[in-house]
N, C-alpha and C positions, 0 to 999 in steps of 0.2 A: 504495500499498499504506500509506503515511504518513498520505494522509487517509483512508482508512477507518478506522484505528486512531486516529485526531483524533475521528472523527466518532462513532465507539462510545463514545470518553471523553466526548463532549459529551454524549451521549445519556443515558449512566448518571450523570453529572454533576446533571442536573436533578432526577433522583429520590432523590439521596442527599445527604450533607451535605459536600459538596465545598467547601473554605476559597476566600477571596477570590485567595489568593495562588496556589494551584492555577488558579484560572479565568485568571488574568493570564497564567500560563504557557502555557495552552493557547492564548489569544489571541496571544501571541507567536508562537508555532509555525503559527497560520493565516496572520498576515502574513508570516511568514518563507517560508512555501510559497507565497504569493500569491493564498490562498482569501480574503482578504477581501471581495471581492464577491461572492463567491456567496451567495446567498438563503438556502439550506439551512443553511449552516455559521452564518452570520450569524444566522439565527432562532434556531439553539439556544445560541449564545453569549450573546444577550439575554437568552434564559430563565435563562442561567447566573448572570448577572450579576444579574438581579431576585431570585433565591434568595438571592444574598447580601447583597441591599438596597443594590449599588451602582447606582442608576439614572442616575448622572452619565455613569458608562462604557457601560452599555446604551443611553443617549442616542448616545453618540459612534458606537460600532459601526454604530446604524440611520444617523446623518448621514454617514457614509463610502460608502452604498450609492448608487451611482448612479442606480440604477431599479429599487427597491423596491417591485416591482410583484406583491406579495402580498399579498393585504387581511388575513391571518390575521397577519403580521409586524405591522401597522398595531393589527387589535384588540389583540394581544398585551400589547404595550407601553403602549397607551391603558387597557387594563384592570388593568395592575399597578400604573398613575401612580393610577388613583381608589381601587384597595385600599389603596393607603398616603397617600390625601389631599393627592396632588400634583394637584389639579385644576385650575390653572392652566396646569400643564405637559400635560396632557390635552387642553385645549380647543385650545392651542397645535400642537399633533399633528393634532389635527381640521382645524382651517383649512388645515394644510399640505395633508392627503389631500384636499382640495377642489380644488386646483392641479392634480391628476394626473387627465387626464381619462380614461384608460382604466381607471382604480380607481372602485369605487363602492363605496361604504360599504353594510351589510348589517345584519341584525337583530342579531347580534355586536357592531357597531360603536357603534348608538346607546342601548343601557343604559350604558355605559362615559359615555358624553357629557352625558346627560344627568343622571348621577350626578352628574357635575363641576360641570353647572349648578345643581343643587340645592344642593352643597356649599359654593357660591360666591355662594349667592342670587342668579344671574345671569337674572331669571325670562325676560327680553327675549330674550336666548340660547335658553332655552328653548324660547320662543314661537315663534322662526323654524326651530327643531328639529321642532317640532311642525308647522309648515305644511309643511315639509320631506316629516315621514314621511306625510301626507296625500296629498300629489301622489305619493308612492315608492309607495302603497298599503300599507304596513308596519303600520296602526294593527291590522289583523288579528292581527299577532303579539301573544299575551296577555305574553309578558316584554317587550318593547319598550314596550306600552301602561300596562305596571304599573309600570316606570321611568319614562315620562311622568306617570303619577298621583303617582309618589315625590317629582317634582320639583317642580311645584304644591306640595304638601303642604308641602317643605321650604322652600317659599320664601314659606310662609302664602297662597298661592291656593287655599285647600280649597272654594271653590265650583268653579273650574275642573276640582278632581281628583274631588268627586263627580259633577260632570257626564261627566267621562269616564270614569268606573267607571261609572256608571249605563247608558252607552251601548256596554258592554263586550258584543258577542256571546255571550261564553263567558268564565268568570273561573276562574282555577284558585285554590289556597289560598294561593301567593305573592302573589298580587294581592290578597286580603283581608289578608295579612298586613303588606304593604308600607301599606294603609292605616291599621289598627290600629296599628302602629308608628310612623307619622308622626303621628298625633295623639297618641300616648305623648311621643313626642319634644318635640312643641308643646306639652306641658303641658296638654292638651285631653284629660284622664284619662278623665271621665265618656263623651267622644265615643267614647273608644276601646274603652269596654266597652259601649254602645250597639252598634257594629258587630260585637263581638265575639259578642253575643248575637245580633244579627240574622244573623250568617255560620252559627251554629249553628242556627238557624231554617229556613233555607234546606237543610240536609242537608248542609252542608260540615265534613270532621272536623276539627279543630283540632291542629296539630301543636304541637312543642315552641318555637318562635318565635312562636306565637298564644298559647300558654298563659304564656309569661315576660311577654309584652307585658301580656296580662290580666290576672294576678297583681300584675305591678308598678305599673299604675294604681289596683287595689284600695289598697296600700300606700301610696302619694302621698294617697288619697283618705281612709285611715285607715277604710276599709270593709271590716271584719274579716269581716261577715256575708256579702257577695258573695266576700270570698276563700276564706272556708270552702266555701260553696256549691261553688265551682269545684275546690277541693282535694277534695272529696267526689266530684266526678263523676270525676277524675282516678283515685281509688279504685277506685269502681264499674267503669269501663273498662279497668282493670287496666293503666294506662297508665305504660310504662316511664319513670321520672323520669330525667332526665339532670342533669348539674350545673348547668345554667341553669333549670330549674323549679324545683330543688332549691334551689339558692340565692335564688328570686325568693320562695320559700314561707317561707324562714327569715326574709327581710327583711320581707316582709309581716306575719307574724306579731309578730318584733320591733317595727315601728313602731306597730303597733296595741298595743303591750304585753303580750302574751300571750308572755312570754318561755319558759315551761314548754312551749309547743307549738315555738316556736322551735327551743329546744333539742332535742327530741325530734327534729324534721325535722332539724337538724345534725347527731345524732349517727348518725343513717340514712346520711348521703353517706359511699360507701366510701372514695373518693379526693376529699379536701376541697380545691376550687381556692379561689384567691385572694379570689374575689369570695364565696364562700361564709363565709370566713373575715372579711372585714370586714362582712357581713351582721350574724352572729351579734355581733360586737364594738358595732357599731351599736347594736344592740338593746339591750344593755346599758349603752351609752351614753348612752342617751336617758334613762336611768333615774337614772344617775349612780353607777352600780355600778361603783367601777373596780377593786375586788377581782378580780371576774370577769373584766373585760376583760383585765386581767394575768395571770391565770391560762392564759387564751386565748393570748395573746402568747407565754407561755412555751410550751404545746403547741404553738404554729405553728414555733416555733425547733427543737424536737425532732423535730418531722415535715418538717424541711427548707424551710418555707416562707417566705420571706421577706417581712418586713412591705414594705407600698407608705406613701407618704405618706398615703392614705386611712386607713392601718389606724391609724397614729400620730395622724393628727388627730381621728379618733373616739376613739382612746386619752385623747389631752389635753382634749378636748369633755367626757369623763366627769368627767376631774380638775378640769375649772372647774366645772360644774353642783354638784359636792359641796365643791367648795372644799379639794380633798384635794392640800394642800401638795407633802406628801413624796412621795404617788405620783407626783404632776406634775412633779417634781425628778426622780425614779427615769427618768422617759421622756426627761427631756432629756439627763439623763447616758448613756440608752441611745442614742440619735439620735448623740450627738457620738461615743460610744466605737465604734457601728459605721459610723461615716465616712457616714450619710445624708445623701445631699443635701436640704436642705431647700427645697421651694418654698414656693409664697405661700400654700398651705392650712396648711403646718406651721408656718410662721413665724408668720402670724396666729392659730393655736391657741396658741401659745408665746405671744404677748405677752397674748393674752385670757384665758389660765391666770394668769397673773402679776397681772394687775389684778383678776381676781375673787377672787384670794388676798391682795389688798390689799399686793403687792409691788411698788408702782408704779415703783420705781427699776430692780427686775430688769428688768421689761416694758422701760423707756425703753433698757437696756442690750442687750436681745434687738433690740429696733427696730434701734438705731444700728450692730449688727452686719450687717444685711441690706444686702447690696451693691446690688443693682436693686430700689427700692423700688417695688413696684405701687401702683396705687390702693387696691386691697385691703389691703395692708399699712398705710398711711395712714389708710384708713378704721377698722381694730381700734384704732389708736393715738389718733384723736380721739374716736372712742365710747368706748374704754377709759378715758380721762380724764372724760368727760362722766360714766360711769357710776360714776366715785369721786370726782366733785364737783369735781373739778380744772379749773373753766371756763375759767378764764384760759391755763393749758396747752393747753388742745384748742383754744382760736383761735390760740395761737401756733403750733401744729403746722400748724392748716389753713393759717395766712399761709406758712409754710415750704414747704409742699406746693406752693403756687402759685408760690413763688420758686423749688423744682426743676422747675416746668413739666410738673408733672402735673395733668390737666384732673380736677377734681372729677365726680363722679358724685350721684345723688340721695342715696346715703347720706350721703358726705360733707355735702353742704349740710343735710342733715336734722341730723346731728349739731353743726354748727358753729351751726346757728339755736337749739339748744336749750340753746347756751352763753350766746350773745346774750340769750336769754329770761331764763336764770337772773342773767344780769349787768346787765339793762337795758342792753346795750352797743345803741344803736340805730342808732349809724353805720355801725359793722359789719354791722348786720342788712341796712341798704339798700344795701350792697355785696353782700352775698350773693343780694339780690333781684336784682340787674342780674344777677350770675351765670346765677341761675335762669333769667332772659328770653335771656340770651345762647345757654347750652346748650337753650333751648326744653323747660323742663321744666314749664311753667305747667300742662301735664294730669296733672302726677302728683300724684296726691290726699294722698300722705305727706308730700312736700315742700311743696307748699300747705299743708297743714294747720299745718305747723312755721313756715310764715311768720306764717300768721296768729296763730297764740301768740305768736310774737315782736313782733307790731307791738301785739297786746293785753297782754302783760304789759309793753311799753315803754310805754304809755298813749298810744298813738297810733292812738285808737278809730278815728277817721276812712279810715287807711291801712287798717286793721284789716278794716272792713267792705267796703271796696274789693275787697281780696284774696276776703273772703267772699261777695260778688256775684259775682265771677268763678270761683268753683271748680266743675270740670266737675260734681261731685257732693256733696251736704251730707248728709253722715253724723251720727249723733248726737254725736260728738265735736266736729265744726265749731262746729254749733249751741250746743253748751253753751260752748264756748271763747267764741263772739261774745256771748253771755249774761253772762258771766264778765266781758267787757272792758266793756260797758255798765254793768253792775252796781257792778264796782270804782272805775269813773271817775264816778259821779256820775249816771248816765244811766236810772236806774230804768226810766221809763216806755218807754222802748226795749229795756229788757230785758225787762219784761213783756210788750212787743207782740210782741219775737223768739220769745218761749216760746209764745206763743198761734198765732203764724205756725207753729212747728215742730209742735203738735199737729195744726193742720189741714193739715200735710204728711203726714199719717200716720208720723210719725217717733215712737217710743214712747220717752217721757222715762225716764231710771234715775235713782237715786241721786243721782248726780253732778248731774243737769241739774236736780233740784228743789233742792238743795243749793242751785247758783247762782242759782237765782230767788229763793229765800227770802233769800239772800244779799243779793242787789239790792235786797231790799224792805228789810233790815235797815240797808243804806248811806243809804239815803232817808228810813226813819222810817218807813216803810207797814207800820204795825203790823198791821192787820185782813188786809192784802193777806198779807202774810207767812203769816199763822196760817190765812187760805184756803188757800195752795197747801200749808201742811204739812198741812192735814186731806185735802185732795185727794192727795195721795202715800199717805196711810195709807188712806182709804177705798175711792178709786177705782181707783189703780193696786197696793192692794194691798203696797207696801214699807214693811217695818216700819223706823222710824227707828233710825238707829246715835247713837252718842254725837255724830257731827258735824252730824248734823243737830238735834239736840236743842240742842247748844253755839249752832247761829244761832239757835233758837227761842228761847231764854234771852237772849242778846244783844238780839234785837231788842225782846224785855218788859223785858230791864232798862235798855238805853237810853230806853224809854220810860216809864221810873219805874213799871212794872207789877212791882214787885218780889215783892210777895207772891203774885200768880199765877206767875211763874217759880219760885220758890222751892215751890209747892205741887205743880208738874209733877216737879219730883225729888223730892219727898217721895211723891210717889204712883206712882213706878217704882222699886221696888227694886233694879232692874239698873244703873240709874244714880245710887243714891241719894248714894253716895259718890265716885262721879267725880272725879279731881281736878280735871281741863280743866273741866269744867262747873262744880263748885264754884268754881274760879277767876276765871270768867267772870261768874258771879252774885256773886261778891266785888267785884269791877271794878265792876260797876254798883252795889253798894251804897256805894263810896268815891265814882262820879260824883255820888250822889244825897243823900251825905250818911246813910243809913239804917243806923244804928249797931247796930239792935238784931237784925237779920239777918245783919249784917257780921260780929257778933260772934260768932253760932253758926255761920256757915260758917268764919270763921277757926279755930273750935276744931277742927271737923273736919280742915280743911287744913294744920294743924301737927302732928294727931296721923299724918295719911296719909302727909306727905312731910318729914319733920324736916330735910333736909339743903336744902330749898329756900328760899332766901333771900325772894324775889319775894313770898311772903305779908306775911312783915314789913314789908319797903320799903313796900308798899299799905297796911298796917295802918298804918304810921307816918305815913303822908301825911294819913291819913283822922283821927288823932287829932290831928294839927298842924294841919288846916283848921277843928278845933273847938277850936284852943288848949287841949287837954287836955295837956299837956307834961311832966305827972308820969307819963302813960300812954306816951309817946314815949321817956322816958328810961328806963324800964321793957324795952321796947322794945328798944331798942340795947343795953341791958347783958344782954339775952337773946340778943340773934344775937353779942353779944361773947364770952358764955360757949359757946355751940353753934360758935365760929369761924366764922360765916355771914361773906360777903361779897357785895357787890353784883356781877354780872357785867359787865363793859365793853361797853359798846354799840361795835358797829361797823358801818359805812358806806361806801360807794364812790361815783365817781364818775367817767363817761367825760370825756376831756378829749384832744382830736387821736388819736381810735380808741386811747388806751390808758387801760387802767381802774386808776385808784389807790383803795387802801382807806386808810380811816383808824380809829383806834382811841381811844377817851376819853384823853385825855392824852397820845396819841402825839405824838411831836417827832422822828420818824426818817424822816420823808418827804422828799421834796425841796420845793424852795421853802417850807418850814415857816413862816417868817418872814412871807412874804407873806399866808400863809392865816389866821395868827394875828392879822395886823395887819388882815385883812377881817372876821374875826370881831369884834375889837374896835369896828369901825365901827358893824357891826351892831346888837351891843349898844348902843351910846351912841345910835344912831338909836332902837331900841326904848324906851329909858328916858327920851327927849325925847318920844318919841309918848305914853308912858304920864303 
């Protein structure tokens, strides 16, 4: 009688909200009655523990059974493991099953096993199961084959997945969904849409899962045209939109920048899930509309939907984009006040926010309070310093990260290389190069592009070309970087040769590439060649020159002494006639060639355009001094004194023993100052003797 009552409680408990405490009391009663070896009782007790998410207790109940000779018992536990991403436990259970000679895995066993193989990306294990399925003749089962296809797709073996799919004698909608979803989850969004169209063309009717994957693929591809067409099809078919499809539509319209349509779809959802709230907030976040994001957060709270870390990360991203510090602070306070547990993404978003708003110290404080710093957290800190121009600090953090035992990834190394490029820190850059080789990142285009740029900016042209020569693919940026490296280090003919090679490789040059090759001609004094490439840019490629290209051309002509020609170019183009930078370039050339007439005309415009800039007065003073016009020099100095203008001190730095040391004019605050000034005295003395 007692056993019947317990059995009744077990059966009803699986379908209700039985607490873990009640479950353990029932378990205790079963043991007291000596029924722990009863298959039926154990099976229901396992299901009850699974419903309470206590997988350890479920496993213990199973292990106590001396002869668990009911395959449904194994299948139930295995299925529960895979549904909760306990893939290793599922495979361990399957291995034990193989040692029971009187038990045979069936069509309900293998979908769970294959899901575990796919989740762990254990393709060899999956292939062994595949061979077993062929022997057992279970490949005729649509569900089993669909699971096998999913396993291959998740392991990246799309060829095997497609082959299996094509060989299926009959397919159901779930099988098509497996292929489409796997392509989507693997980032192959165009292929997912291709299979979606193929499925429809063969007469299969898509369901909610199919539409969700297809619309989400449109969102990732920013393909609103296809997304709208799918939406229209849903309307025409009078398809009943569930929460998943509606949220996918909101996300698609939001990511494609059509927020009015996204909002319209969002408001039509009767019971809004967290996913739909996140999709709408994400749409506003991409636009940097913090006010709308916070309004949605307030609505969420009123409708008793608790925001997740994804929600708050999107909100903080909106604040970062618009540099809205006050809104960002409000959200930070909201996180603290509501005791929301910060994860990797939330911490990273907070650090990024404060960097983007120029609050470097606050970003440092947030970072210092992160107890378990993941590689993502370190990356945000390093890239934040780089974006703020704190290159020395970025390298310090990179070194701290290595000391903490965190393995750098491609993002870390790219940011660190940018710092090395800006500081010309060659030794540190070489160490990072070794790290790239150790981590086998030579095939990563972004990392290798940054490495090429580092060597180029550090002046090690041979090393730069070696990296360039070994690039897996050469894009416009890598070609341009190498041309700049040759041009800025006096190897103009190599730069021109490389530019022509780029043209023959069908890479179309842009404004930056032309600027690089004209600049190379400028440094080498190749006036005719520089003018040729300038004309090629305008007449053949149809690129209208900006101030930068004109500046390079004027500098090229100016260095060659063709000052009237350079001045004529300025005068004939009204939109650049009074450009301060171009006039300054021409003015410097006038000083170089002692061309006082044009120099005075240019200086007159410059002093009117930029009254507070002392550089024009300084150069003009030098020009007069070189011609012994001391009265004019005195007038200029009095004018500078009257305007309270002072020449800005120069700054330089050098890398010694992997440390960067900066110097300012008349600076005596740095270490070994006496040694440095003693060395300078020796250099001056040698120079005087040489002269």
